[in-house]
Backbone atoms as SQL, in Angstrom:
CREATE TABLE atoms (id INTEGER PRIMARY KEY, chain TEXT, resi INTEGER, resn TEXT, atom TEXT, x REAL, y REAL, z REAL);
INSERT INTO atoms VALUES
  (1, 'A', 1, 'UNK', 'N', -212.048, -0.807, -182.963),
  (2, 'A', 1, 'UNK', 'CA', -211.129, -2.310, -182.871),
  (3, 'A', 1, 'UNK', 'C', -209.927, -0.690, -181.939),
  (4, 'A', 2, 'UNK', 'N', -209.154, -0.417, -182.896),
  (5, 'A', 2, 'UNK', 'CA', -208.271, 0.784, -182.040),
  (6, 'A', 2, 'UNK', 'C', -208.659, 1.403, -181.181),
  (7, 'A', 3, 'UNK', 'N', -209.911, 2.048, -181.040),
  (8, 'A', 3, 'UNK', 'CA', -209.883, 2.835, -179.916),
  (9, 'A', 3, 'UNK', 'C', -210.401, 2.023, -178.244),
  (10, 'A', 4, 'UNK', 'N', -210.776, 0.507, -178.422),
  (11, 'A', 4, 'UNK', 'CA', -210.870, 0.069, -177.726),
  (12, 'A', 4, 'UNK', 'C', -209.108, -0.263, -177.462),
  (13, 'A', 5, 'UNK', 'N', -207.961, -1.078, -177.844),
  (14, 'A', 5, 'UNK', 'CA', -206.853, -0.990, -177.731),
  (15, 'A', 5, 'UNK', 'C', -206.202, 0.250, -177.219),
  (16, 'A', 6, 'UNK', 'N', -206.822, 1.396, -177.877),
  (17, 'A', 6, 'UNK', 'CA', -205.941, 2.696, -177.068),
  (18, 'A', 6, 'UNK', 'C', -207.117, 2.526, -175.475),
  (19, 'A', 7, 'UNK', 'N', -207.985, 2.980, -175.502),
  (20, 'A', 7, 'UNK', 'CA', -208.539, 3.009, -173.939),
  (21, 'A', 7, 'UNK', 'C', -208.285, 1.541, -172.817),
  (22, 'A', 8, 'UNK', 'N', -207.779, 0.665, -173.643),
  (23, 'A', 8, 'UNK', 'CA', -207.162, -0.379, -172.329),
  (24, 'A', 8, 'UNK', 'C', -205.639, -0.139, -172.304),
  (25, 'A', 9, 'UNK', 'N', -205.021, 1.120, -173.217),
  (26, 'A', 9, 'UNK', 'CA', -203.626, 0.483, -173.203),
  (27, 'A', 9, 'UNK', 'C', -203.495, 2.037, -172.269),
  (28, 'A', 10, 'UNK', 'N', -204.418, 2.701, -172.261),
  (29, 'A', 10, 'UNK', 'CA', -203.722, 3.819, -171.303),
  (30, 'A', 10, 'UNK', 'C', -204.380, 3.515, -169.968),
  (31, 'A', 11, 'UNK', 'N', -205.874, 3.130, -169.736),
  (32, 'A', 11, 'UNK', 'CA', -205.752, 2.291, -168.629),
  (33, 'A', 11, 'UNK', 'C', -204.867, 1.245, -167.586),
  (34, 'A', 12, 'UNK', 'N', -204.274, 1.198, -168.719),
  (35, 'A', 12, 'UNK', 'CA', -202.643, 0.012, -168.344),
  (36, 'A', 12, 'UNK', 'C', -202.239, 1.007, -167.678),
  (37, 'A', 13, 'UNK', 'N', -201.795, 2.154, -168.106),
  (38, 'A', 13, 'UNK', 'CA', -200.607, 2.827, -168.365),
  (39, 'A', 13, 'UNK', 'C', -201.137, 3.536, -167.163),
  (40, 'A', 14, 'UNK', 'N', -202.184, 3.946, -166.642),
  (41, 'A', 14, 'UNK', 'CA', -202.081, 4.796, -165.778),
  (42, 'A', 14, 'UNK', 'C', -202.661, 3.511, -164.459),
  (43, 'A', 15, 'UNK', 'N', -203.045, 2.380, -164.357),
  (44, 'A', 15, 'UNK', 'CA', -202.724, 1.685, -163.257),
  (45, 'A', 15, 'UNK', 'C', -201.533, 1.787, -163.285),
  (46, 'A', 16, 'UNK', 'N', -200.186, 1.338, -164.111),
  (47, 'A', 16, 'UNK', 'CA', -199.495, 0.917, -163.420),
  (48, 'A', 16, 'UNK', 'C', -198.403, 2.259, -163.190),
  (49, 'A', 17, 'UNK', 'N', -198.853, 3.689, -163.519),
  (50, 'A', 17, 'UNK', 'CA', -198.124, 4.616, -162.930),
  (51, 'A', 17, 'UNK', 'C', -198.926, 5.084, -161.270),
  (52, 'A', 18, 'UNK', 'N', -200.535, 5.093, -160.952),
  (53, 'A', 18, 'UNK', 'CA', -200.993, 5.142, -159.210),
  (54, 'A', 18, 'UNK', 'C', -200.669, 4.090, -158.590),
  (55, 'A', 19, 'UNK', 'N', -200.248, 2.841, -159.069),
  (56, 'A', 19, 'UNK', 'CA', -199.966, 1.869, -158.564),
  (57, 'A', 19, 'UNK', 'C', -197.963, 2.197, -157.725),
  (58, 'A', 20, 'UNK', 'N', -197.493, 2.691, -158.936),
  (59, 'A', 20, 'UNK', 'CA', -196.008, 2.639, -158.908),
  (60, 'A', 20, 'UNK', 'C', -195.930, 4.249, -157.382),
  (61, 'A', 21, 'UNK', 'N', -196.698, 5.195, -158.223),
  (62, 'A', 21, 'UNK', 'CA', -197.215, 6.447, -157.092),
  (63, 'A', 21, 'UNK', 'C', -197.516, 5.962, -155.424),
  (64, 'A', 22, 'UNK', 'N', -198.574, 5.371, -155.471),
  (65, 'A', 22, 'UNK', 'CA', -199.325, 5.064, -153.899),
  (66, 'A', 22, 'UNK', 'C', -197.599, 3.949, -153.498),
  (67, 'A', 23, 'UNK', 'N', -197.041, 2.891, -153.889),
  (68, 'A', 23, 'UNK', 'CA', -196.082, 2.227, -153.639),
  (69, 'A', 23, 'UNK', 'C', -195.053, 3.108, -152.588),
  (70, 'A', 24, 'UNK', 'N', -194.639, 4.091, -153.998),
  (71, 'A', 24, 'UNK', 'CA', -194.022, 5.230, -154.021),
  (72, 'A', 24, 'UNK', 'C', -194.105, 5.683, -151.908),
  (73, 'A', 25, 'UNK', 'N', -195.386, 5.811, -151.876),
  (74, 'A', 25, 'UNK', 'CA', -195.350, 6.683, -151.188),
  (75, 'A', 25, 'UNK', 'C', -195.764, 6.098, -149.832),
  (76, 'A', 26, 'UNK', 'N', -195.864, 5.049, -150.030),
  (77, 'A', 26, 'UNK', 'CA', -196.376, 3.938, -148.512),
  (78, 'A', 26, 'UNK', 'C', -194.740, 4.129, -148.069),
  (79, 'A', 27, 'UNK', 'N', -193.563, 3.555, -149.377),
  (80, 'A', 27, 'UNK', 'CA', -192.502, 3.510, -148.873),
  (81, 'A', 27, 'UNK', 'C', -191.223, 4.855, -147.721),
  (82, 'A', 28, 'UNK', 'N', -192.723, 5.641, -148.245),
  (83, 'A', 28, 'UNK', 'CA', -191.854, 6.913, -147.836),
  (84, 'A', 28, 'UNK', 'C', -192.432, 6.973, -146.060),
  (85, 'A', 29, 'UNK', 'N', -193.734, 6.258, -145.855),
  (86, 'A', 29, 'UNK', 'CA', -194.405, 6.692, -144.627),
  (87, 'A', 29, 'UNK', 'C', -194.044, 5.168, -144.065),
  (88, 'A', 30, 'UNK', 'N', -192.821, 4.210, -143.652),
  (89, 'A', 30, 'UNK', 'CA', -192.759, 3.693, -142.734),
  (90, 'A', 30, 'UNK', 'C', -191.876, 4.074, -142.110),
  (91, 'A', 31, 'UNK', 'N', -191.531, 4.013, -141.151),
  (92, 'A', 31, 'UNK', 'CA', -191.578, 4.546, -139.699),
  (93, 'A', 31, 'UNK', 'C', -190.126, 4.779, -139.548),
  (94, 'A', 32, 'UNK', 'N', -188.929, 3.269, -140.766),
  (95, 'A', 32, 'UNK', 'CA', -187.534, 3.575, -140.610),
  (96, 'A', 32, 'UNK', 'C', -187.135, 5.073, -141.297),
  (97, 'A', 33, 'UNK', 'N', -188.136, 4.968, -142.486),
  (98, 'A', 33, 'UNK', 'CA', -188.027, 6.146, -143.977),
  (99, 'A', 33, 'UNK', 'C', -188.143, 7.093, -142.835),
  (100, 'A', 34, 'UNK', 'N', -189.179, 7.267, -141.882),
  (101, 'A', 34, 'UNK', 'CA', -189.681, 8.895, -141.422),
  (102, 'A', 34, 'UNK', 'C', -188.337, 9.217, -140.160),
  (103, 'A', 35, 'UNK', 'N', -187.488, 8.638, -139.777),
  (104, 'A', 35, 'UNK', 'CA', -186.873, 8.654, -138.641),
  (105, 'A', 35, 'UNK', 'C', -185.799, 8.831, -139.930),
  (106, 'A', 36, 'UNK', 'N', -185.866, 8.499, -141.051),
  (107, 'A', 36, 'UNK', 'CA', -184.890, 9.322, -141.425),
  (108, 'A', 36, 'UNK', 'C', -184.148, 10.456, -142.181),
  (109, 'A', 37, 'UNK', 'N', -185.529, 10.604, -142.377),
  (110, 'A', 37, 'UNK', 'CA', -185.986, 11.792, -142.936),
  (111, 'A', 37, 'UNK', 'C', -185.660, 12.998, -141.346),
  (112, 'A', 38, 'UNK', 'N', -186.297, 12.772, -140.050),
  (113, 'A', 38, 'UNK', 'CA', -186.471, 14.004, -139.061),
  (114, 'A', 38, 'UNK', 'C', -184.987, 13.996, -139.105),
  (115, 'A', 39, 'UNK', 'N', -183.934, 12.610, -139.191),
  (116, 'A', 39, 'UNK', 'CA', -183.167, 12.520, -138.846),
  (117, 'A', 39, 'UNK', 'C', -182.534, 13.537, -140.121),
  (118, 'A', 40, 'UNK', 'N', -182.099, 13.749, -140.419),
  (119, 'A', 40, 'UNK', 'CA', -182.118, 14.068, -141.987),
  (120, 'A', 40, 'UNK', 'C', -181.677, 15.706, -141.646),
  (121, 'A', 41, 'UNK', 'N', -183.554, 15.662, -141.348),
  (122, 'A', 41, 'UNK', 'CA', -183.611, 17.170, -140.728),
  (123, 'A', 41, 'UNK', 'C', -183.523, 17.899, -140.221),
  (124, 'A', 42, 'UNK', 'N', -182.980, 17.006, -138.890),
  (125, 'A', 42, 'UNK', 'CA', -182.132, 18.065, -137.726),
  (126, 'A', 42, 'UNK', 'C', -181.057, 17.644, -137.874),
  (127, 'A', 43, 'UNK', 'N', -180.552, 17.477, -139.038),
  (128, 'A', 43, 'UNK', 'CA', -178.643, 17.718, -139.003),
  (129, 'A', 43, 'UNK', 'C', -178.853, 18.527, -140.347),
  (130, 'A', 44, 'UNK', 'N', -180.148, 19.280, -141.464),
  (131, 'A', 44, 'UNK', 'CA', -179.548, 19.992, -141.637),
  (132, 'A', 44, 'UNK', 'C', -179.769, 21.593, -140.385),
  (133, 'A', 45, 'UNK', 'N', -180.688, 21.474, -139.903),
  (134, 'A', 45, 'UNK', 'CA', -180.933, 22.696, -138.855),
  (135, 'A', 45, 'UNK', 'C', -179.969, 22.759, -138.333),
  (136, 'A', 46, 'UNK', 'N', -179.043, 21.689, -137.508),
  (137, 'A', 46, 'UNK', 'CA', -177.916, 21.890, -137.408),
  (138, 'A', 46, 'UNK', 'C', -177.459, 22.692, -137.663),
  (139, 'A', 47, 'UNK', 'N', -176.837, 22.041, -139.331),
  (140, 'A', 47, 'UNK', 'CA', -175.980, 23.336, -139.690),
  (141, 'A', 47, 'UNK', 'C', -176.145, 24.896, -139.863),
  (142, 'A', 48, 'UNK', 'N', -177.764, 24.528, -140.353),
  (143, 'A', 48, 'UNK', 'CA', -178.123, 26.243, -140.186),
  (144, 'A', 48, 'UNK', 'C', -177.985, 27.256, -139.100),
  (145, 'A', 49, 'UNK', 'N', -177.737, 25.994, -137.373),
  (146, 'A', 49, 'UNK', 'CA', -177.729, 27.150, -136.863),
  (147, 'A', 49, 'UNK', 'C', -176.082, 27.474, -136.817),
  (148, 'A', 50, 'UNK', 'N', -175.449, 26.642, -136.729),
  (149, 'A', 50, 'UNK', 'CA', -174.054, 27.096, -136.527),
  (150, 'A', 50, 'UNK', 'C', -173.523, 27.473, -137.851),
  (151, 'A', 51, 'UNK', 'N', -174.378, 27.583, -139.166),
  (152, 'A', 51, 'UNK', 'CA', -173.859, 28.888, -139.851),
  (153, 'A', 51, 'UNK', 'C', -174.255, 29.691, -138.856),
  (154, 'A', 52, 'UNK', 'N', -175.549, 30.784, -138.624),
  (155, 'A', 52, 'UNK', 'CA', -176.201, 31.195, -138.739),
  (156, 'A', 52, 'UNK', 'C', -174.778, 31.967, -136.428),
  (157, 'A', 53, 'UNK', 'N', -174.532, 31.218, -135.946),
  (158, 'A', 53, 'UNK', 'CA', -173.933, 31.071, -134.338),
  (159, 'A', 53, 'UNK', 'C', -172.278, 31.751, -135.329),
  (160, 'A', 54, 'UNK', 'N', -171.835, 31.161, -136.019),
  (161, 'A', 54, 'UNK', 'CA', -170.453, 31.767, -137.115),
  (162, 'A', 54, 'UNK', 'C', -170.637, 33.351, -137.892),
  (163, 'A', 55, 'UNK', 'N', -172.000, 33.750, -138.777),
  (164, 'A', 55, 'UNK', 'CA', -172.032, 34.748, -139.215),
  (165, 'A', 55, 'UNK', 'C', -172.244, 35.793, -137.601),
  (166, 'A', 56, 'UNK', 'N', -172.819, 35.371, -136.762),
  (167, 'A', 56, 'UNK', 'CA', -173.328, 36.581, -135.412),
  (168, 'A', 56, 'UNK', 'C', -171.939, 36.273, -135.199),
  (169, 'A', 57, 'UNK', 'N', -171.231, 35.091, -134.742),
  (170, 'A', 57, 'UNK', 'CA', -169.771, 35.902, -134.088),
  (171, 'A', 57, 'UNK', 'C', -168.330, 36.932, -135.038),
  (172, 'A', 58, 'UNK', 'N', -168.910, 36.145, -136.216),
  (173, 'A', 58, 'UNK', 'CA', -168.139, 36.969, -136.854),
  (174, 'A', 58, 'UNK', 'C', -168.718, 38.250, -137.444),
  (175, 'A', 59, 'UNK', 'N', -169.805, 39.275, -137.138),
  (176, 'A', 59, 'UNK', 'CA', -170.616, 40.372, -136.635),
  (177, 'A', 59, 'UNK', 'C', -169.964, 41.138, -135.673),
  (178, 'A', 60, 'UNK', 'N', -170.351, 40.077, -135.016),
  (179, 'A', 60, 'UNK', 'CA', -169.219, 40.709, -133.158),
  (180, 'A', 60, 'UNK', 'C', -169.042, 41.350, -132.839),
  (181, 'A', 61, 'UNK', 'N', -167.222, 40.309, -133.579),
  (182, 'A', 61, 'UNK', 'CA', -165.923, 40.927, -133.678),
  (183, 'A', 61, 'UNK', 'C', -166.042, 41.843, -134.923),
  (184, 'A', 62, 'UNK', 'N', -166.426, 42.174, -136.224),
  (185, 'A', 62, 'UNK', 'CA', -166.620, 43.335, -136.583),
  (186, 'A', 62, 'UNK', 'C', -167.059, 44.308, -136.140),
  (187, 'A', 63, 'UNK', 'N', -168.047, 44.003, -135.457),
  (188, 'A', 63, 'UNK', 'CA', -168.793, 45.411, -134.436),
  (189, 'A', 63, 'UNK', 'C', -168.211, 45.829, -133.387),
  (190, 'A', 64, 'UNK', 'N', -166.879, 44.805, -132.677),
  (191, 'A', 64, 'UNK', 'CA', -166.518, 45.142, -131.345),
  (192, 'A', 64, 'UNK', 'C', -164.924, 45.892, -131.908),
  (193, 'A', 65, 'UNK', 'N', -164.687, 46.277, -133.215),
  (194, 'A', 65, 'UNK', 'CA', -163.339, 46.138, -133.832),
  (195, 'A', 65, 'UNK', 'C', -163.890, 48.111, -134.556),
  (196, 'A', 66, 'UNK', 'N', -164.819, 48.105, -134.867),
  (197, 'A', 66, 'UNK', 'CA', -165.484, 49.247, -134.943),
  (198, 'A', 66, 'UNK', 'C', -165.754, 50.176, -133.857),
  (199, 'A', 67, 'UNK', 'N', -166.247, 50.205, -133.086),
  (200, 'A', 67, 'UNK', 'CA', -165.946, 50.381, -131.662),
  (201, 'A', 67, 'UNK', 'C', -164.811, 50.417, -131.101),
  (202, 'A', 68, 'UNK', 'N', -163.306, 49.742, -130.951),
  (203, 'A', 68, 'UNK', 'CA', -162.743, 49.970, -130.630),
  (204, 'A', 68, 'UNK', 'C', -161.992, 51.098, -131.504),
  (205, 'A', 69, 'UNK', 'N', -162.442, 51.031, -132.982),
  (206, 'A', 69, 'UNK', 'CA', -161.816, 52.613, -133.632),
  (207, 'A', 69, 'UNK', 'C', -162.178, 53.225, -133.239),
  (208, 'A', 70, 'UNK', 'N', -163.281, 53.202, -133.027),
  (209, 'A', 70, 'UNK', 'CA', -164.237, 54.868, -132.765),
  (210, 'A', 70, 'UNK', 'C', -163.898, 55.603, -131.669),
  (211, 'A', 71, 'UNK', 'N', -163.804, 54.621, -130.780),
  (212, 'A', 71, 'UNK', 'CA', -163.683, 55.376, -129.293),
  (213, 'A', 71, 'UNK', 'C', -161.995, 54.688, -129.042),
  (214, 'A', 72, 'UNK', 'N', -161.530, 54.991, -130.238),
  (215, 'A', 72, 'UNK', 'CA', -159.627, 54.820, -130.012),
  (216, 'A', 72, 'UNK', 'C', -158.557, 54.082, -128.757),
  (217, 'A', 73, 'UNK', 'N', -159.682, 52.540, -128.977),
  (218, 'A', 73, 'UNK', 'CA', -158.949, 51.928, -127.653),
  (219, 'A', 73, 'UNK', 'C', -158.254, 50.582, -128.982),
  (220, 'A', 74, 'UNK', 'N', -158.028, 50.819, -130.121),
  (221, 'A', 74, 'UNK', 'CA', -157.159, 50.513, -130.731),
  (222, 'A', 74, 'UNK', 'C', -155.475, 50.096, -129.428),
  (223, 'A', 75, 'UNK', 'N', -155.543, 51.499, -129.228),
  (224, 'A', 75, 'UNK', 'CA', -153.792, 51.367, -128.561),
  (225, 'A', 75, 'UNK', 'C', -153.713, 50.443, -127.720),
  (226, 'A', 76, 'UNK', 'N', -152.749, 50.126, -127.534),
  (227, 'A', 76, 'UNK', 'CA', -151.600, 49.548, -126.083),
  (228, 'A', 76, 'UNK', 'C', -151.816, 49.907, -124.847),
  (229, 'A', 77, 'UNK', 'N', -153.214, 50.276, -124.357),
  (230, 'A', 77, 'UNK', 'CA', -152.536, 51.241, -122.834),
  (231, 'A', 77, 'UNK', 'C', -151.610, 50.113, -121.712),
  (232, 'A', 78, 'UNK', 'N', -151.073, 51.207, -120.787),
  (233, 'A', 78, 'UNK', 'CA', -150.337, 50.615, -119.992),
  (234, 'A', 78, 'UNK', 'C', -151.014, 49.997, -119.179),
  (235, 'A', 79, 'UNK', 'N', -150.910, 49.050, -118.451),
  (236, 'A', 79, 'UNK', 'CA', -151.850, 48.475, -117.304),
  (237, 'A', 79, 'UNK', 'C', -150.602, 48.740, -116.066),
  (238, 'A', 80, 'UNK', 'N', -151.783, 49.471, -115.083),
  (239, 'A', 80, 'UNK', 'CA', -151.009, 49.423, -114.125),
  (240, 'A', 80, 'UNK', 'C', -150.531, 48.877, -113.126),
  (241, 'A', 81, 'UNK', 'N', -149.282, 48.962, -112.118),
  (242, 'A', 81, 'UNK', 'CA', -148.479, 47.540, -111.899),
  (243, 'A', 81, 'UNK', 'C', -149.636, 47.442, -110.902),
  (244, 'A', 82, 'UNK', 'N', -149.757, 45.843, -110.726),
  (245, 'A', 82, 'UNK', 'CA', -150.406, 45.007, -109.450),
  (246, 'A', 82, 'UNK', 'C', -150.161, 45.997, -108.096),
  (247, 'A', 83, 'UNK', 'N', -150.997, 45.729, -107.257),
  (248, 'A', 83, 'UNK', 'CA', -150.801, 45.987, -106.039),
  (249, 'A', 83, 'UNK', 'C', -150.715, 45.142, -105.021),
  (250, 'A', 84, 'UNK', 'N', -150.125, 45.472, -104.245),
  (251, 'A', 84, 'UNK', 'CA', -149.288, 44.370, -103.241),
  (252, 'A', 84, 'UNK', 'C', -150.456, 44.697, -101.468),
  (253, 'A', 85, 'UNK', 'N', -150.972, 43.738, -100.593),
  (254, 'A', 85, 'UNK', 'CA', -151.882, 44.062, -100.232),
  (255, 'A', 85, 'UNK', 'C', -151.525, 43.104, -98.795),
  (256, 'A', 86, 'UNK', 'N', -151.379, 43.674, -97.639),
  (257, 'A', 86, 'UNK', 'CA', -149.613, 43.114, -96.867),
  (258, 'A', 86, 'UNK', 'C', -151.192, 42.208, -95.619),
  (259, 'A', 87, 'UNK', 'N', -150.682, 41.251, -96.041),
  (260, 'A', 87, 'UNK', 'CA', -151.840, 40.330, -94.814),
  (261, 'A', 87, 'UNK', 'C', -151.148, 40.597, -93.433),
  (262, 'A', 88, 'UNK', 'N', -152.392, 41.334, -92.701),
  (263, 'A', 88, 'UNK', 'CA', -151.684, 41.524, -91.258),
  (264, 'A', 88, 'UNK', 'C', -152.945, 40.759, -90.482),
  (265, 'A', 89, 'UNK', 'N', -151.902, 39.990, -89.321),
  (266, 'A', 89, 'UNK', 'CA', -153.145, 38.853, -88.842),
  (267, 'A', 89, 'UNK', 'C', -153.382, 40.381, -87.715),
  (268, 'A', 90, 'UNK', 'N', -154.030, 39.604, -86.554),
  (269, 'A', 90, 'UNK', 'CA', -154.484, 39.573, -85.856),
  (270, 'A', 90, 'UNK', 'C', -153.812, 39.790, -83.857),
  (271, 'A', 91, 'UNK', 'N', -153.301, 40.249, -83.547),
  (272, 'A', 91, 'UNK', 'CA', -152.769, 39.652, -82.516),
  (273, 'A', 91, 'UNK', 'C', -153.794, 39.636, -81.597),
  (274, 'A', 92, 'UNK', 'N', -154.377, 40.228, -81.510),
  (275, 'A', 92, 'UNK', 'CA', -155.424, 39.996, -79.974),
  (276, 'A', 92, 'UNK', 'C', -156.481, 39.013, -80.483),
  (277, 'A', 93, 'UNK', 'N', -156.457, 38.227, -81.716),
  (278, 'A', 93, 'UNK', 'CA', -157.276, 36.944, -81.614),
  (279, 'A', 93, 'UNK', 'C', -156.828, 35.958, -81.298),
  (280, 'A', 94, 'UNK', 'N', -157.423, 35.143, -80.398),
  (281, 'A', 94, 'UNK', 'CA', -155.893, 33.365, -79.353),
  (282, 'A', 94, 'UNK', 'C', -155.830, 33.222, -80.232),
  (283, 'A', 95, 'UNK', 'N', -156.397, 32.921, -80.831),
  (284, 'A', 95, 'UNK', 'CA', -155.594, 31.995, -82.545),
  (285, 'A', 95, 'UNK', 'C', -154.249, 32.320, -83.393),
  (286, 'A', 96, 'UNK', 'N', -153.764, 33.308, -83.082),
  (287, 'A', 96, 'UNK', 'CA', -152.580, 34.052, -83.476),
  (288, 'A', 96, 'UNK', 'C', -151.529, 33.585, -82.407),
  (289, 'A', 97, 'UNK', 'N', -151.966, 33.767, -81.281),
  (290, 'A', 97, 'UNK', 'CA', -151.438, 34.113, -79.710),
  (291, 'A', 97, 'UNK', 'C', -150.296, 32.850, -79.440),
  (292, 'A', 98, 'UNK', 'N', -149.804, 33.132, -79.096),
  (293, 'A', 98, 'UNK', 'CA', -148.359, 32.135, -78.516),
  (294, 'A', 98, 'UNK', 'C', -148.965, 31.150, -77.518),
  (295, 'A', 99, 'UNK', 'N', -150.707, 30.906, -77.298),
  (296, 'A', 99, 'UNK', 'CA', -150.880, 30.877, -75.820),
  (297, 'A', 99, 'UNK', 'C', -151.810, 29.441, -76.158),
  (298, 'A', 100, 'UNK', 'N', -151.423, 28.489, -75.916),
  (299, 'A', 100, 'UNK', 'CA', -151.444, 27.098, -76.497),
  (300, 'A', 100, 'UNK', 'C', -152.804, 26.238, -76.340),
  (301, 'A', 101, 'UNK', 'N', -153.632, 27.023, -75.063),
  (302, 'A', 101, 'UNK', 'CA', -155.002, 26.361, -74.561),
  (303, 'A', 101, 'UNK', 'C', -155.814, 26.897, -75.458),
  (304, 'A', 102, 'UNK', 'N', -155.566, 27.594, -77.036),
  (305, 'A', 102, 'UNK', 'CA', -156.502, 27.967, -77.696),
  (306, 'A', 102, 'UNK', 'C', -157.056, 26.411, -78.748),
  (307, 'A', 103, 'UNK', 'N', -158.597, 26.118, -78.826),
  (308, 'A', 103, 'UNK', 'CA', -158.966, 24.735, -79.711),
  (309, 'A', 103, 'UNK', 'C', -159.660, 25.637, -80.442),
  (310, 'A', 104, 'UNK', 'N', -158.909, 25.429, -81.930),
  (311, 'A', 104, 'UNK', 'CA', -160.366, 26.037, -82.740),
  (312, 'A', 104, 'UNK', 'C', -161.500, 25.233, -83.106),
  (313, 'A', 105, 'UNK', 'N', -162.544, 25.839, -82.757),
  (314, 'A', 105, 'UNK', 'CA', -163.978, 24.784, -82.841),
  (315, 'A', 105, 'UNK', 'C', -164.463, 24.929, -84.266),
  (316, 'A', 106, 'UNK', 'N', -164.856, 23.666, -84.479),
  (317, 'A', 106, 'UNK', 'CA', -165.002, 23.440, -85.880),
  (318, 'A', 106, 'UNK', 'C', -165.783, 23.874, -86.339),
  (319, 'A', 107, 'UNK', 'N', -166.022, 24.097, -87.819),
  (320, 'A', 107, 'UNK', 'CA', -167.136, 24.758, -88.324),
  (321, 'A', 107, 'UNK', 'C', -168.188, 24.081, -88.676),
  (322, 'A', 108, 'UNK', 'N', -168.279, 22.580, -88.728),
  (323, 'A', 108, 'UNK', 'CA', -168.516, 21.354, -89.293),
  (324, 'A', 108, 'UNK', 'C', -170.560, 21.552, -88.949),
  (325, 'A', 109, 'UNK', 'N', -171.135, 21.806, -89.297),
  (326, 'A', 109, 'UNK', 'CA', -172.679, 21.686, -88.367),
  (327, 'A', 109, 'UNK', 'C', -173.389, 20.789, -88.209),
  (328, 'A', 110, 'UNK', 'N', -173.842, 19.816, -87.355),
  (329, 'A', 110, 'UNK', 'CA', -174.613, 18.837, -86.989),
  (330, 'A', 110, 'UNK', 'C', -175.690, 18.487, -86.818),
  (331, 'A', 111, 'UNK', 'N', -176.452, 19.597, -87.930),
  (332, 'A', 111, 'UNK', 'CA', -177.308, 19.742, -88.250),
  (333, 'A', 111, 'UNK', 'C', -177.803, 18.408, -89.354),
  (334, 'A', 112, 'UNK', 'N', -178.243, 17.930, -89.061),
  (335, 'A', 112, 'UNK', 'CA', -179.105, 16.947, -90.672),
  (336, 'A', 112, 'UNK', 'C', -179.853, 17.180, -91.198),
  (337, 'A', 113, 'UNK', 'N', -180.976, 18.338, -91.375),
  (338, 'A', 113, 'UNK', 'CA', -181.659, 18.516, -92.266),
  (339, 'A', 113, 'UNK', 'C', -180.842, 19.731, -92.871),
  (340, 'A', 114, 'UNK', 'N', -179.421, 20.544, -92.791),
  (341, 'A', 114, 'UNK', 'CA', -178.773, 21.488, -93.534),
  (342, 'A', 114, 'UNK', 'C', -178.629, 20.956, -94.892),
  (343, 'A', 115, 'UNK', 'N', -177.804, 19.691, -94.316),
  (344, 'A', 115, 'UNK', 'CA', -177.483, 19.199, -95.934),
  (345, 'A', 115, 'UNK', 'C', -178.175, 18.975, -97.210),
  (346, 'A', 116, 'UNK', 'N', -179.475, 18.901, -97.365),
  (347, 'A', 116, 'UNK', 'CA', -181.079, 18.634, -98.001),
  (348, 'A', 116, 'UNK', 'C', -181.886, 19.781, -98.486);
């Protein structure tokens, strides 16, 4: 009699355990749950990518400082003064002459196919 009670109880417990396990798995496979899991993974991947980019930026700054020190570029060199270029007008060009009969042509193209 105790054997039957033991096996009945063991079977009932195994059935409850299996049913609970299956119900949990079914809840994980609903579309809403899958969407939440995918969003969570995407956010986690974004954080990892951001951390990687920050590490790369820090490494680049460190390496640039090392190269500047090795090449002696840390000193602030005196920059040359900017060059001033005088704009010269072509006095022979009709546009710049005092001739009032000069009419500047438009650079607009009337080709309809040129825009596409």
